[in-house]
MARLO-279541 format. One record per residue (C-alpha): x, y, z. Coordinates in steps of 0.2 Angstrom, whole numbers, plus 5000, padded with zeros to 4 digits. Layout:
+------+-------+------+
| east | north |   up |
+------+-------+------+
|    X |     Y |    Z |
...
+------+-------+------+
//
This chain:
+------+-------+------+
| east | north |   up |
+------+-------+------+
| 5231 |  4659 | 5253 |
| 5224 |  4669 | 5238 |
| 5213 |  4661 | 5225 |
| 5219 |  4659 | 5207 |
| 5207 |  4672 | 5201 |
| 5214 |  4684 | 5215 |
| 5231 |  4681 | 5209 |
| 5227 |  4684 | 5191 |
| 5218 |  4700 | 5196 |
| 5235 |  4706 | 5203 |
| 5243 |  4705 | 5185 |
| 5244 |  4722 | 5177 |
| 5236 |  4715 | 5161 |
| 5220 |  4713 | 5171 |
| 5220 |  4729 | 5181 |
| 5205 |  4737 | 5173 |
| 5194 |  4721 | 5173 |
| 5182 |  4714 | 5186 |
| 5186 |  4695 | 5185 |
| 5176 |  4681 | 5190 |
| 5181 |  4662 | 5191 |
| 5169 |  4650 | 5183 |
| 5179 |  4634 | 5188 |
| 5195 |  4626 | 5185 |
| 5202 |  4610 | 5179 |
| 5219 |  4601 | 5179 |
| 5228 |  4598 | 5163 |
| 5234 |  4580 | 5165 |
| 5250 |  4571 | 5159 |
| 5241 |  4562 | 5145 |
| 5233 |  4568 | 5129 |
| 5217 |  4577 | 5132 |
| 5204 |  4589 | 5125 |
| 5196 |  4602 | 5136 |
| 5184 |  4616 | 5133 |
| 5177 |  4631 | 5141 |
| 5162 |  4640 | 5134 |
| 5149 |  4654 | 5139 |
| 5135 |  4664 | 5131 |
| 5133 |  4682 | 5131 |
| 5120 |  4695 | 5125 |
| 5130 |  4709 | 5118 |
| 5117 |  4722 | 5120 |
| 5118 |  4719 | 5139 |
| 5137 |  4719 | 5141 |
| 5150 |  4732 | 5143 |
| 5160 |  4736 | 5128 |
| 5176 |  4726 | 5133 |
| 5176 |  4708 | 5140 |
| 5189 |  4695 | 5143 |
| 5186 |  4677 | 5142 |
| 5199 |  4663 | 5144 |
| 5209 |  4649 | 5153 |
| 5224 |  4655 | 5164 |
| 5236 |  4649 | 5176 |
| 5250 |  4657 | 5187 |
| 5267 |  4650 | 5186 |
| 5273 |  4648 | 5200 |
| 5256 |  4649 | 5208 |
| 5261 |  4657 | 5224 |
| 5276 |  4668 | 5220 |
| 5275 |  4687 | 5220 |
| 5283 |  4687 | 5203 |
| 5272 |  4674 | 5195 |
| 5268 |  4675 | 5177 |
| 5250 |  4673 | 5170 |
| 5250 |  4661 | 5156 |
| 5236 |  4653 | 5146 |
| 5223 |  4658 | 5133 |
| 5213 |  4675 | 5135 |
| 5203 |  4683 | 5122 |
| 5198 |  4702 | 5124 |
| 5182 |  4706 | 5115 |
| 5179 |  4724 | 5110 |
| 5160 |  4725 | 5106 |
| 5161 |  4743 | 5101 |
| 5175 |  4741 | 5088 |
| 5169 |  4723 | 5084 |
| 5187 |  4716 | 5087 |
| 5194 |  4701 | 5095 |
| 5211 |  4703 | 5103 |
| 5224 |  4692 | 5111 |
| 5224 |  4699 | 5129 |
| 5238 |  4688 | 5136 |
| 5252 |  4683 | 5124 |
| 5254 |  4700 | 5115 |
| 5248 |  4695 | 5097 |
| 5237 |  4710 | 5095 |
| 5221 |  4709 | 5085 |
| 5215 |  4692 | 5080 |
| 5202 |  4697 | 5069 |
| 5185 |  4706 | 5066 |
| 5170 |  4700 | 5075 |
| 5157 |  4697 | 5062 |
| 5143 |  4685 | 5069 |
| 5130 |  4679 | 5057 |
| 5116 |  4692 | 5057 |
| 5126 |  4705 | 5067 |
| 5127 |  4708 | 5086 |
| 5109 |  4715 | 5085 |
| 5103 |  4697 | 5081 |
| 5109 |  4690 | 5098 |
| 5096 |  4689 | 5112 |
| 5092 |  4679 | 5127 |
| 5085 |  4666 | 5116 |
| 5099 |  4666 | 5103 |
| 5115 |  4672 | 5113 |
| 5133 |  4674 | 5106 |
| 5143 |  4659 | 5110 |
| 5161 |  4661 | 5116 |
| 5171 |  4645 | 5116 |
| 5189 |  4639 | 5119 |
| 5194 |  4621 | 5114 |
| 5211 |  4616 | 5119 |
| 5220 |  4600 | 5115 |
| 5236 |  4593 | 5124 |
| 5248 |  4584 | 5113 |
| 5264 |  4580 | 5121 |
| 5269 |  4595 | 5131 |
| 5260 |  4608 | 5119 |
| 5243 |  4615 | 5122 |
| 5234 |  4619 | 5105 |
| 5220 |  4631 | 5106 |
| 5205 |  4634 | 5095 |
| 5195 |  4650 | 5099 |
| 5177 |  4651 | 5092 |
| 5166 |  4666 | 5094 |
| 5149 |  4666 | 5086 |
| 5153 |  4653 | 5074 |
| 5170 |  4661 | 5068 |
| 5186 |  4653 | 5072 |
| 5201 |  4664 | 5077 |
| 5219 |  4658 | 5077 |
| 5228 |  4659 | 5094 |
| 5246 |  4654 | 5098 |
| 5250 |  4637 | 5107 |
| 5259 |  4636 | 5123 |
| 5271 |  4624 | 5131 |
| 5264 |  4614 | 5146 |
| 5278 |  4603 | 5153 |
| 5269 |  4598 | 5169 |
| 5251 |  4595 | 5175 |
| 5244 |  4612 | 5177 |
| 5228 |  4620 | 5185 |
| 5219 |  4631 | 5173 |
| 5206 |  4643 | 5179 |
| 5191 |  4648 | 5168 |
| 5189 |  4667 | 5170 |
| 5178 |  4680 | 5163 |
| 5178 |  4699 | 5166 |
| 5172 |  4716 | 5161 |
| 5181 |  4732 | 5160 |
| 5176 |  4750 | 5164 |
| 5164 |  4758 | 5175 |
| 5152 |  4744 | 5178 |
| 5144 |  4738 | 5194 |
| 5135 |  4722 | 5190 |
| 5140 |  4704 | 5193 |
| 5150 |  4696 | 5178 |
| 5141 |  4680 | 5181 |
| 5125 |  4688 | 5176 |
| 5133 |  4693 | 5159 |
| 5142 |  4676 | 5155 |
| 5127 |  4664 | 5153 |
| 5127 |  4645 | 5153 |
| 5145 |  4642 | 5158 |
| 5152 |  4625 | 5154 |
| 5170 |  4618 | 5157 |
| 5175 |  4600 | 5154 |
| 5189 |  4588 | 5150 |
| 5190 |  4572 | 5140 |
| 5204 |  4560 | 5136 |
| 5209 |  4558 | 5118 |
| 5210 |  4540 | 5113 |
| 5226 |  4534 | 5106 |
| 5226 |  4521 | 5093 |
| 5229 |  4503 | 5100 |
| 5245 |  4495 | 5097 |
| 5237 |  4481 | 5088 |
| 5229 |  4493 | 5075 |
| 5246 |  4500 | 5072 |
| 5253 |  4483 | 5070 |
| 5239 |  4478 | 5058 |
| 5242 |  4494 | 5047 |
| 5261 |  4489 | 5046 |
| 5256 |  4472 | 5041 |
| 5245 |  4477 | 5028 |
| 5258 |  4488 | 5020 |
| 5252 |  4504 | 5026 |
| 5268 |  4508 | 5036 |
| 5272 |  4527 | 5038 |
| 5290 |  4524 | 5033 |
+------+-------+------+
//
């Protein structure tokens, strides 16, 4: 059986990228928030990088479709692109102090924060303190999302040496207790 990263690597969208998996998590059936973040030092990176959370649906089928959230970062053109959903350029990369200010001591933070509400995954992409809009996706069942990073072009290094301090986590979102809702209705604060 192929690993999820090996399956994603077969997708033509990722043909020119060397991909590495940095872990996975299961999107549960209840409201949750999960995040994936890494640091990079742009002066030590190839010009084009990908960074995101993906799944293959159906996971083992030859005609599986890759879905999720993947940003393509063009360090030469200073652009951030949607690499997976066809939305094009998401914006210009303008980190405070410029890319030259990033170093081993002060790297550039790449971060995805995603919330599950009902059957929708709502993403927030942050790069160097800038927020970029990214389309939500439908997630009807518990799903395995894989954290991936990758580099394009003629580069022979290990992507795990470029993407520093990876972190992947999930937390439940607390819903208001029924007694709080009842108290709000009693106090005349009904939403009706």
